[in-house]
N, C-alpha and C positions, 0 to 999 in steps of 0.2 A: 375745077376749083377744089374738089375733094383731094386730089393728089397734091396740090400746092399746100393745103392745110396739113396733110400727112407729113410732108417734107418739113414744114415749119415745126410741127409738134415733135418730130423725130430729132430735129436739130436742137430744140429746147431740152429734150430728154438727155441728149449727149452732153449739152452744156451743163445741165444740173448735175450729172454724174461727175463731171470734171471739177466742179466746185461744190464740195459737200457743204451741208448746212453748218452754220457757225452757231454754237450754243451761246447762251447769255454770258457764261464765264469768259469766253474768248472775246466777246464784244466789249467788255469793260476793260479799258486799259489799266494796267496795274500802276499804282503811284507809290511814291515814297522813296527814300534813299536806298532801300533794299530791293527795289523793283527788279533788278537784274537776277536776284536769287529765285524769283518766281517764274522765270521763263522756262521753256521746255528743257529738260536736262539739268535744271538748277536744283537748289536746295542744299541742305535741309532748310525748309522755309514754310511759312504759313501765308496763304493768300486769304485775307479776310474780306468777304463781300459784305459791305455795310448797308443795311436797309433801314427804313423808317426814320430817317433824319427829320428833326423838327423843322429845320431850315438850313440854308446854305451859307452860314456865317461862321467865323472863327476858324478853329483848326481841329483836325482829327488826330487822335494819338492811339497807338498800339503800344502796350508794354508787355514784355515777356519775362516771367519770374520762374524761379525754381518751383516745382510743384510740391511744396511742403507747407504744412500749416505754419511753421516757424518763419518761412520766408515770403509767403504770399502777402502782397501789398506792403511789404516792408520798404522803408526808405531806400532808394537806390544807392545813396552814398554809403549806407551801412552794409548793404549787400556787397558792394565793390570793395569796401574796406576789409570785409571778411573773406575776400577772394571768391565770392560766389557770382554766378552769372546773372546779368540783368541787361536787357536791351529795350530801347525806346525808339520809335519812329514817329515823327510828327510831319503832318502835311496840311497845307491850306485846304479848307473844305472846297471841293470842286463846285462851281456854280450850277452845273447841271449834269445829268447823265448818271450812269451806274458808278458806284464807288467801290473800288477794289484796292486794298492797301496790302503791301507785302512787308513781312518782317522775317528776318533770317534767324535761325537757331544755330547754336554752336556745333551741335551734333544731333543725330536722331535721338528721340527720347520723349519723356513726359514733361510737359511744362504747364504753366498757368498763364493764360492770356487775358488781358484787360483792354477793353476799348473805351475811350472817352471822347465826347464831343465838347470841346472847350469853346463855348459860344462867345464868351466875353474877351478872349484873347489873353487873359491873365494866366500865369503859370501855377494856378492853384484851383483845385476842383471846387466849383461853386454849387453846392447842394441844391440851391434854389433855381438855377438856370441851366446848368450843364447836364449832359446826358452820359450814359454809361451802358455797357453791355458785355456779355461773355459768350463763349461758344455754346453753352447749354441753352441759352435763350429763355431760361426760367425767369418768371417775374421776380424782380429784385426786392420789391416791397420796401420796408423801412429799416430792416436790419442790415448789418455789415454783410457783404457778400461772403459766401462760403467757398472754400477751395474747390469742391466738386463742380461748382457752376463754371469754373474757369479752366478746368483741366482739358488739355488737348494733346494728343499723341502725334508727334512729328516723325514722319518716315525719313528715309534717305533722300527722297525727292521733295515734292511740294504737296502739302495737304491744303485743301480748300475748306473753309468754314464760312457759314453765313451768320452774321451777328446782327440782331435786331436792336437798334438803339432804344433806350428807355429813359424817360424823363420823369421828374417829380410830378405826380398827379394827385393832388389833394392829400387827404389823410391816409390813403392807401399806400402811399410811398411811390417808388419808381415802377413804371409800367410802360409798355409801348404806347405810342400815340393812338388816339381813337381812330378807328377805321383802318388801322395798319395791321 
């Protein structure tokens, strides 16, 4: 009996070595129109792992801006009219599982990244119900977000960031959900 157990354990050890552990990043399938840019060897791109969603309704949106005070959160039509970079990726909120959204950058460099959870399906941010987040994951509070909260450096390949969704929480402004 002991020798059979040893054979089984040895076989399991060989099988485990042949199939290395998969980390959480690899388990979440990447979604969005730019998903191909986040595969191995892709880029320059950002893989944003979104956590702390209030619910699984509406759509998720990533927006990539030039990382300057003048251009951060500026209307996309104005940025494009001025010949500046702007990129947006929208996806339906997945009903379950980990959420990982990809957005490509035009070249390696410094950018500002905004995440929003558009819960009502309208194409306008609803302060009272929608969520938002940035790579810094600092509590947003009640004031307009600051550029340093959103800055991300994109390499030649793919950079992964975790963004914690924040929603309006009483007089304190935007913050992560309780218990998250």
